[in-house]
Each structure stands twice: as C-alpha cells, then as structure tokens.
C-alpha positions in Angstrom: -7.3 -4.8 4.5 -3.9 -4.3 3.1 -4.3 -0.4 2.2 -4.6 0.0 6.3 -1.8 -1.8 7.0 0.1 0.2 4.1 -1.0 3.4 5.7 0.1 2.5 9.3 3.3 1.6 7.8 3.4 4.6 5.8 2.6 6.9 8.9 5.9 5.2 10.9 8.1 5.5 7.7 7.3 9.4 7.6 9.8 10.2 10.1 12.4 9.0 7.9 11.9 12.7 6.2 14.4 14.1 8.7 17.4 12.8 6.3 16.2 15.7 4.4 16.7 18.1 7.2 19.2 21.2 6.7 21.2 20.5 9.8 21.0 19.5 13.3 20.6 22.9 14.2 17.5 23.5 12.3 15.7 20.2 13.1 12.1 22.1 13.5 11.3 22.2 9.7 12.1 18.5 9.1 10.2 17.5 12.3 7.1 19.9 11.2 7.1 18.2 7.5 7.2 14.6 9.4 4.2 15.6 11.4 2.4 17.0 8.5 2.8 13.9 6.2 2.0 11.6 9.4 -1.2 14.0 9.9 -2.1 13.4 6.4 -1.7 9.6 6.5 -3.5 9.1 9.6 -6.6 10.9 8.3 -6.6 9.1 4.8 -6.9 5.8 7.1 -9.4 6.8 8.9 -11.2 8.0 5.6 -10.4 4.6 4.7 -11.8 2.9 7.6 -15.0 5.0 7.7 -15.7 3.8 3.6 -14.8 0.1 4.6 -16.0 -0.8 8.0 -19.2 -1.3 9.8 -21.1 -0.9 12.9 -18.6 0.5 15.8 -15.4 0.3 13.9 -17.2 2.5 11.4 -18.7 5.0 14.0 -15.2 5.2 15.6 -13.4 6.2 12.3 -16.6 8.9 11.7 -15.6 10.1 15.2 -12.0 10.1 14.4 -12.4 12.0 11.2 -14.3 14.6 12.7 -11.8 14.7 15.6 -8.8 15.0 12.9 -10.3 17.5 10.7 -8.8 20.5 11.9 -5.5 19.2 11.9 -5.8 17.7 8.5 -7.1 20.7 7.0 -3.8 22.7 8.7 -1.7 19.9 7.2 -3.1 19.9 3.9 -3.1 24.0 3.4 0.9 23.5 3.9 1.1 20.1 1.7 -1.4 20.5 -1.0 0.5 18.3 -3.5 1.5 15.5 -1.1 -2.1 15.5 -0.1 -3.7 15.1 -3.6 -1.1 12.4 -4.4 -1.6 10.3 -1.5 -5.5 10.5 -2.1 -5.1 9.6 -5.8 -3.1 6.5 -5.0 -5.3 5.2 -2.5 -8.0 5.4 -5.2 -6.0 3.4 -7.4 -5.1 0.7 -5.1 -8.7 0.3 -4.2 -9.4 -0.2 -8.1 -6.8 -2.6 -8.2 -8.0 -4.4 -5.0 -11.4 -4.6 -6.6 -10.2 -6.0 -10.0 -7.9 -8.6 -8.1 -5.0 -7.0 -10.0 -2.1 -9.7 -10.4 0.8 -7.1 -11.3 2.8 -6.6 -8.2 4.5 -3.6 -9.8 1.3 -1.9 -10.3 0.0 -2.2 -6.8 3.4 -1.7 -5.1 3.6 1.7 -7.4 0.7 2.9 -5.1 2.4 2.3 -2.1 5.7 4.2 -3.7 3.7 7.1 -5.0 2.2 7.6 -1.2 5.7 7.3 0.5 7.2 10.0 -2.1 4.6 12.3 -1.8 5.4 13.7 1.5 8.9 14.7 0.0 9.6 18.4 0.1 9.1 20.3 -3.1 12.2 22.1 -3.5 12.6 21.9 -7.1 16.6 21.0 -6.6 18.8 18.1 -6.8 17.9 16.6 -3.3 14.1 16.5 -3.9 15.0 14.5 -7.2 17.1 12.1 -4.9 14.9 12.3 -1.9 11.8 11.2 -4.4 13.7 8.4 -5.7 14.7 6.9 -2.2 11.3 7.3 -0.7 9.7 5.8 -4.2 11.9 2.5 -3.5 11.3 2.5 0.2 7.5 2.3 -1.0 8.0 -0.2 -3.0 9.7 -2.5 -0.9 7.2 -2.0 2.2 4.4 -2.8 0.0 5.9 -5.8 -1.5 7.5 -7.3 2.0 4.3 -6.6 3.7 2.2 -8.6 0.8 4.8 -11.7 1.4 4.6 -11.5 5.3 0.9 -11.4 5.1 0.3 -14.4 2.4 -1.1 -16.8 4.8 -3.4 -14.6 6.3 -4.8 -12.8 2.9 -5.0 -16.6 1.6 -7.5 -17.6 4.6 -9.2 -14.2 4.2 -9.5 -14.2 0.6 -7.6 -10.8 0.9 -6.1 -8.9 -2.1 -2.5 -10.0 -2.6 -1.1 -9.7 -5.6 1.8 -11.9 -4.6 -0.6 -14.4 -4.4 -2.1 -13.7 -7.5 0.8 -13.3 -9.7 2.6 -16.4 -8.9 -0.9 -18.3 -8.6 0.1 -19.4 -5.2 -2.2 -22.2 -3.9 -0.7 -22.6 -0.4 1.4 -19.9 1.4 4.7 -21.9 0.8 7.0 -19.7 -1.8 9.8 -21.9 -1.7 9.0 -22.2 -5.7 9.1 -18.3 -6.1 11.8 -17.2 -3.4 14.4 -16.6 -5.9 12.4 -14.1 -8.2 10.8 -12.5 -4.9 14.5 -11.7 -3.5 15.5 -10.3 -6.9 12.9 -7.7 -7.0 13.3 -6.8 -3.1 16.9 -6.7 -3.8 16.4 -4.5 -6.6 14.7 -1.9 -4.6 17.3 -2.1 -1.8 19.8 -1.4 -4.1 18.2 1.8 -5.3 17.4 3.1 -1.8 21.5 2.4 -0.9 22.5 4.4 -4.2 20.2 7.4 -3.7 21.3 7.8 -0.2 24.6 7.5 -1.0 24.0 10.6 -3.5 22.9 12.5 -0.6 26.1 13.8 0.7 26.4 16.0 3.5 26.6 19.1 1.7 23.3 18.4 -0.2 21.3 17.6 3.0 22.3 21.2 3.8 21.9 23.0 1.2 
C-alpha cells in the first residue's frame, strides 16, 4: 500500500531535521527530535499495518504496536501536535485512496503534511522556512514514489494518483513526462529556495 511505503520513506527523512539544529556542539536536541519523529511515524506505520493486513502480518503488527506503545506515548507527549497532524494526514490519505481520487496535489498534500508535521514549533522565521522546505520535500517524495510505482500499482490495481490523473493505460509515461517533470521541478525549486533562506545565523538561533 502507498501509505506504508510513504511512512517508510518519511521515517528515513526524519533525520533531515538536523538541518534545523542549533549548532554542531548542540546536536542532542536535534537528534532527540529526529528520534521522536521517527518513533511517531513508525508507530503509525504499525497501526496502518494492523488496519490493513491479515493473518500473520496482522498479528505481527499487533505485537509491534504493543511493544512500541511506551516509546510512542513518550514521543507523542513531547510532540502532540506533530502526532495529531500525522494521524489526520493518514486518515485523509486513506479516504483519498478509497475514493481513488485522481488529484495528484491532494494526494501529495497528505505526504507534505506528515513531513512538515515534525518541524519544531518555535514560532519564529526558522519554523516558517523549515515548514515550507519539509512540505515540499514531502510532496516531491510522494510524487516520485508514485511515478516509480506506476507499473507495480497498475499490475496490483493499487491506488496511484499519477495513473488516475493522466488516465494511463500502460506504464509508459512518455506522453506525460513533461508535465510530470514540471511539477517535480517546482517542488525542488521551492526546497532550494527555502534552504537558501536558512542562513547559518538562523540555524543557530
């Protein structure tokens, strides 16, 4: 399912939070934040598996949920807003998948919100910049993942907004490559623009 693949990628990208660290000598807070973000995303992946899987996989997901509950509760206590944003984004993605929504922007928005959710709520300019950067990273990840999975999703009749948006009948994307590249380049440009705004002084604030 696209949700599980998305969560796995988001777990890996949680380490990008180190860009928001205060200095090389103060990495503990950034590492703790990345760890909490990874725990939240991992636990929600287990919950997703529990809802979708059957048999042995479902039993394993239930076990992992029980084992991970304590760590999840601690991470949620430190990042309650992030946890709620991730949960809501996953619910929205489940609904879009059930509706087989053809909007790439609406589907990618769920990934964007999950990625941006783990940005520290500092209320300053750095939060605004990081939120924009992480939002666009999540959008780019989701759309690249969807393009890479076109053949697999078509074979399994799984939800893929790129397939639905362009009404693809085969995995060949030659006819839609140009608009796909434009939308991906737009996100990359916004990521780079946000990163350029993160001056060393702001990152140490």
